C-alpha positions in Angstrom: -53.3 -24.4 -23.4 -53.2 -21.0 -25.2 -53.2 -22.6 -28.7 -56.6 -24.3 -28.3 -58.7 -21.1 -28.0 -56.8 -19.7 -31.0 -57.4 -22.9 -33.0 -61.1 -22.9 -32.2 -61.4 -19.3 -33.0 -59.8 -19.7 -36.4 -61.5 -22.9 -37.4 -64.9 -21.6 -36.2 -64.7 -18.9 -38.9 -64.0 -21.2 -41.8 -66.7 -21.5 -44.5 -66.1 -25.2 -44.7 -64.0 -27.8 -42.7 -60.3 -27.7 -43.3 -59.1 -31.1 -44.4 -55.6 -30.3 -45.9 -56.7 -32.1 -49.1 -55.4 -29.4 -51.4 -52.1 -29.3 -49.6 -51.6 -33.1 -49.9 -52.7 -33.1 -53.6 -49.3 -31.5 -54.3 -47.2 -34.2 -52.6 -46.5 -36.9 -55.1 -44.6 -39.2 -52.7 -47.3 -39.2 -50.1 -50.8 -40.7 -50.0 -53.3 -39.0 -47.7 -56.8 -39.9 -46.5 -59.5 -39.3 -44.0 -61.9 -42.1 -43.2 -65.1 -42.3 -41.2 -66.0 -44.6 -38.3 -66.8 -47.4 -40.8 -63.4 -47.1 -42.4 -64.8 -45.5 -45.6 -62.8 -42.9 -47.5 -64.1 -39.4 -46.9 -61.1 -37.4 -48.2 -58.3 -38.6 -50.4 -55.4 -36.9 -52.3 -54.6 -37.3 -56.0 -51.6 -39.6 -55.3 -53.8 -42.2 -53.6 -56.3 -42.1 -56.5 -53.4 -42.8 -59.0 -52.0 -45.6 -56.9 -55.3 -47.3 -56.6 -55.5 -47.3 -60.4 -58.5 -44.9 -60.4 -59.1 -41.8 -62.4 -61.2 -39.6 -60.0 -61.5 -39.1 -56.3 -65.2 -39.9 -56.3 -64.3 -43.5 -57.3 -62.8 -43.9 -53.7 -65.1 -41.8 -51.6 -67.5 -44.0 -49.5 -65.5 -47.2 -50.1 -63.2 -49.1 -47.8 -59.6 -50.3 -48.6 -60.7 -53.9 -49.0 -63.2 -52.8 -51.7 -60.6 -51.1 -53.7 -57.1 -52.6 -53.2 -55.9 -56.0 -54.5 -56.3 -58.8 -51.9 -54.9 -59.4 -49.4 -53.6 -55.8 -49.0 -57.0 -54.2 -48.8 -58.0 -56.5 -45.9 -54.7 -55.7 -44.1 -55.3 -51.9 -44.3 -58.9 -52.2 -43.3 -57.9 -54.3 -40.3 -55.4 -51.5 -39.4 -58.2 -49.0 -39.6 -60.4 -51.1 -37.3 -57.7 -51.3 -34.6 -57.0 -47.6 -34.7 -60.8 -46.9 -34.4 -61.5 -49.4 -31.7 -58.5 -48.8 -29.5 -57.8 -45.1 -30.2 -54.1 -45.9 -30.4 -52.4 -44.3 -33.3 -50.2 -46.2 -35.8 -46.9 -44.2 -35.9 -44.1 -44.6 -38.5 -45.0 -48.2 -39.4 -42.6 -49.5 -42.0 -44.7 -51.1 -44.7 -44.3 -52.7 -48.1 -47.1 -51.6 -50.5 -48.1 -53.4 -53.7 -49.8 -50.9 -56.0 -52.4 -51.3 -58.7 -49.7 -50.2 -61.1 -47.8 -53.4 -60.1 -45.1 -51.2 -58.5 -43.8 -52.2 -55.1 -42.6 -49.6 -52.6 -41.6 -49.1 -49.0 -43.5 -46.5 -47.0 -43.7 -45.1 -43.5 -47.4 -45.0 -42.5 -49.1 -43.0 -39.8 -52.8 -43.2 -38.8 -54.4 -41.1 -36.0 -57.9 -41.4 -34.6 -60.3 -38.4 -34.9 -62.3 -37.9 -31.8 -65.8 -36.4 -31.6 -67.1 -34.0 -29.0 -68.2 -36.9 -26.8 -64.8 -38.4 -26.8 -65.6 -41.4 -29.1 -63.5 -42.2 -32.2 -65.5 -40.9 -35.2 -62.9 -41.5 -37.9 -59.2 -41.4 -38.7 -56.6 -39.4 -40.6 -53.5 -41.0 -42.1 -50.7 -40.7 -44.6 -48.0 -43.0 -46.1 -44.8 -41.4 -47.3 -42.5 -43.1 -49.8 -39.0 -43.9 -48.7 -36.7 -42.0 -51.1 -33.1 -42.8 -52.1 -30.4 -41.4 -49.8 -28.1 -38.6 -51.0 -24.8 -40.4 -51.1 -22.9 -37.2 -51.3 -24.1 -36.0 -48.0 -22.0 -36.0 -44.9 -24.6 -38.0 -43.0 -24.5 -40.8 -45.6 -20.7 -40.8 -45.8 -20.5 -41.2 -42.0 -22.4 -44.4 -42.1 -21.4 -45.7 -45.6 -18.9 -48.3 -44.4 -21.3 -49.9 -41.9 -24.1 -49.8 -44.5 -22.0 -51.4 -47.2 -21.0 -54.2 -44.8 -24.6 -54.9 -43.8 -25.7 -54.9 -47.5 -23.1 -57.5 -48.5 -22.9 -59.8 -45.5 -25.6 -62.3 -45.7 -24.3 -65.3 -43.7 -25.4 -63.7 -40.4 -27.4 -60.7 -39.5 -25.5 -57.5 -38.4 -26.7 -55.9 -35.2 -27.3 -52.2 -34.6 -24.4 -52.1 -32.1 -22.0 -53.7 -34.7 -23.0 -51.0 -37.2 -22.4 -48.3 -34.7 -18.9 -49.7 -33.9 -18.0 -49.9 -37.6 -19.1 -46.3 -38.1 -17.3 -45.1 -35.0 -20.5 -43.6 -33.6 -22.7 -44.1 -30.6 -26.0 -45.9 -31.2 -27.8 -42.5 -30.8 -25.5 -40.8 -33.3 -25.9 -43.7 -35.8 -29.7 -43.6 -35.5 -29.8 -39.9 -36.0 -27.6 -40.0 -39.2 -29.5 -43.1 -40.5 -32.8 -41.2 -40.1 -31.4 -38.2 -42.0 -29.8 -40.4 -44.8 -32.5 -43.0 -45.2 -35.6 -41.8 -43.3 -35.4 -44.9 -41.0 -33.8 -45.7 -37.7 -31.0 -48.3 -37.9 -33.2 -51.2 -36.8 -35.9 -50.4 -39.4 -33.2 -50.1 -42.1 -31.7 -53.5 -41.2 -35.1 -55.1 -41.3 -35.8 -53.5 -44.7 -32.5 -54.9 -46.1 -33.3 -58.5 -45.0 -36.9 -58.3 -46.2 -35.8 -56.8 -49.6 -33.3 -59.6 -50.1 -35.9 -62.2 -49.2 -38.7 -60.8 -51.4 -36.3 -60.6 -54.4 -35.7 -64.3 -53.9 -39.5 -64.9 -53.6 -40.1 -62.9 -56.8 -37.3 -64.2 -58.9 -36.9 -67.9 -58.0 -38.8 -71.0 -57.0 -36.5 -71.7 -54.1 -38.2 -73.2 -51.1 -39.1 -70.7 -48.4 -36.9 -72.5 -45.8 -33.9 -71.9 -48.1 -34.7 -68.3 -48.6 -35.0 -67.8 -44.8 -31.6 -69.3 -44.3 -30.0 -67.3 -47.1 -31.5 -64.1 -45.6 -29.8 -64.9 -42.2 -32.7 -66.3 -40.2 -32.2 -69.2 -37.9 -35.4 -70.8 -38.8 -38.4 -70.4 -41.1 -40.9 -69.5 -38.4 -38.8 -66.6 -37.3 -38.5 -65.4 -40.9 -42.2 -65.8 -41.4 -43.1 -63.7 -38.3 -40.8 -60.9 -39.3 -41.7 -60.9 -43.0 -45.4 -60.8 -42.0 -44.8 -57.9 -39.6 -43.1 -55.9 -42.3 -45.3 -56.7 -45.3 -48.6 -57.8 -43.7 -48.2 -61.1 -45.6 -46.6 -64.5 -45.0 -43.8 -65.3 -47.5 -46.1 -67.7 -49.4 -48.9 -65.1 -49.5 -46.4 -62.5 -50.8 -45.2 -64.9 -53.5 -48.7 -65.6 -54.6 -49.7 -61.9 -54.6 -46.8 -60.8 -56.7 -47.2 -63.7 -59.1 -50.9 -62.7 -59.6 -49.9 -59.2 -60.7 -48.4 -60.8 -63.9 -51.7 -62.4 -64.9 
């Protein structure tokens, strides 16, 4: 490929390795990091430092996620790192709920890619998590899906499918996905999952309802199906999430 010689030529002339650290320091809705083969931070941006409740980058360098972040989130992210490093398979646009040291809760899309050495082994990883922003409700893309979105947000007795949303919006599934990505930063399936999990976690945060009741109210046929999907989205079971959020009030 013609780009590879050009890349090697340019990077071979640099006085120091290019890590994009300065570039990502200017992005306040994105955390950025490079880790070594042990999962220790080697490069971080200022947003990650702030969200970890730290003051300086050197407080993170040389440490792993599970040494910095509140349990069980630190262990979850360290396990992600181990899988990427062991398998070499990147984590791409993973929808995740993050609980920050500031006690804020936010949805992110996370990407992690292995860094390969000259011998082909995985010697580290690079990753970033981007916050999901609020949609521009005045945009044409939002208006084209607004009716379907509003129905899905208010109808809790049963889950709405992607095809139902497409029919309500008068769009093909491909067209709906494209406009949902522009408006919300998510495909339709991810957005529907986020809505159900958001409703459930609000119930877990603000009430002492039994989890089986919350599962039913969120449109799940049974508690086990709810627990599997909740864990997939947040990394925690509903009971672990309730305990983790309650502990932030201590």
